[in-house]
C-alpha positions, 0 to 999 in steps of 0.5 A: 500500500502506498504511504505518504507523510500526509494525505490532504482531502480537498484541492481548494485554497486551504488544501492547495496551500497546505500541500505546497507548504508541507511538501516544501518542508520535505514531506511526501504529500498526496492531494485528493479532490473529487472534482475534475477542476481545481480550486473552483471557488478561487476561480469565481471569487471576486468577480473572477479576480480573487479578493485574495486577502485584506490588509486591514486584518488586525491579528491582535483582535481577529474577532473584529473580522471573524465569527464563530463560537470562539473567533479568538481561536484564529489569532494564533494562525493569523498572527503567524501567517499574515496578509503581508506574508501572502502578499510577498508570495504573490509578488514573488510570482509576479502577479499584479494586484490592486487595492479596491476598497478598505484593504481588499486586494484583487488580481489585476488580471484573473483569479487564475493567477492565484490558482497557477501560483498555488499549483506552481508551489505544489509542483516545487514540492512535488505534490502528487495530485489525484483529481478527479478522485473520490474518497470512499472511506477513511479509517484509523490504521491503529494497531490491532485491537486499539480503539479507532479514536486514539491511534498510537501509530500507523496514521490513516488508511484512505480508500479512494477510486484509485486504490487504498493509501496510508498516511501518517497524517490526514488533513481535511480541507473540504470546505463547506456547503456553499455553492454546491454547483461547483462541488461543495459537499458535507464530506468534511463534516461526515469525517468529523462525525466518524471520529467523534469530533463535535460540530457547530450548527451550519448555516449559509453566510455572506448570503442575500436575504429574502422577504415574503411576497406580501411584505416585499410588495412595496419594494419589489419594483426597486429591483436593481437599485443600489445605494450606500447604507448603514446596516446593523444585524444581530443582537448584543455582542453577536451583532455588527454594523457595516457601511456598504452598498445595498442592492434591492432584488426581486426577492429581497436584499443583497449587495455587500451591506446585506451579505455582511449583515447576513452572517450575524442575522438570525431568523425572526429578527429585523435588520436595522437600516439607515438608507441615508447615512450621514444625513439629518433627513428631518432637518433637511426636510424641514428646511426644504418645507420653508422654501420649496413648492415641490412634492416631498418625493422630489425633495427626498430624491436629493438624499436618496435615489429617486426610485426609492424616494417615490416608492417610499412616499407611496406608503403614506398618503401624508407623504404624497403632497407638496412638501410645504403642505406637509406637517412637521410630524409627517416629515419627521415620520418620513425621516425616521422611516428611512433612517430606522428601517427595520425589515424582517427577512423571511429567510436567505437564498441558501447555500446556492448563493452563499459565499461561505458556510457558518459553523463547522468543526468545533474549534474547542476540539482543535489545537490552535497552534496546529489545527490537529484534533485534540482527541484524534492524533494525526487528523487535521481540519483547515479552512472553511470546514472549521467554525471560523468565518470571516467578513466579506473582503478577503478575510476568508481566503486569509484564514485559508492561507493561515490555517493551512500554514499552521497545519503544514508547519505541524505535520511530521514525516513518517518515522 
């Protein structure tokens, strides 16, 4: 039976990077993926240009940009492999990039540049890659009679379409459930369950939010409209506020603002939206009342898009008149309605449109220095399959690089 120092399942961002890093340390590495194409999530990310990291990541306070039951878990890996470390690798490969917004770095040309960089790094370390190749099963190669959950030596046996292999270490880098059309499965979670590793509830993250048809009727005609907003979602410490662009859709709300907020949103709770951030609408409408003969909608269009202004005033007869005829109370209600809009989503667009999966392998079961299971020597989980999820804007890729690096440095060759 062929033997490897490490078998890595999943040829996405984390799996490719871990394979490259481990192999360049002299380990014999086999990388397996069931998909015929490598790193599809990298390929489609960032509009095809891959937002590969974010310069604003604060490794001293990762909970600012990461979610999970224990977001501080990611501090160790992120502090030992930083955005600047990955940027240095990108520069070494001559990949041109630019900063687009709030520290977000994108390839100038194509996301394929990052994929080819990772493949080149794997080639430098002579990584063996089986693709497409399905894994039929995994078992501890513990001595006869030893409990499967506590192997003392011998590592793991992996049964694949191309035969059985043995490895001292097994790394699960299979990602989450988001975007099943490019191959996402629950395989990593099933491996965790097989070995008794606890899981945190999974749900779609960085995903558009939907609304019931009747509740959404006043806004359905706004589909395609985008505007900058301030948005807050979640409750107590498990909440966050963002200032990003909002996009109205036929079924609800999307755009960076809502994708960010969706990771904190829980069913049955409202969003808190300011549709004219930075404006004192009440004061501005009162001032307009003193000088203008225009309809309220026309004056309101100076502060929000005209389509939004027109749709908003249709909700109240007192707002459908010249502004000089409106009461101060009516104008105040209008300003408050726009500055403190609190719609309650009925759901999300699900994993088919989610960029990430929240939840996953419980970090309490892993060693933060190495990503190794505390109760299962030689078994590692890295990347999205772990209960660490970043904000939109390159944070999830940086977690993939950092967790993969931490794991690769901890892997040992066969003795």
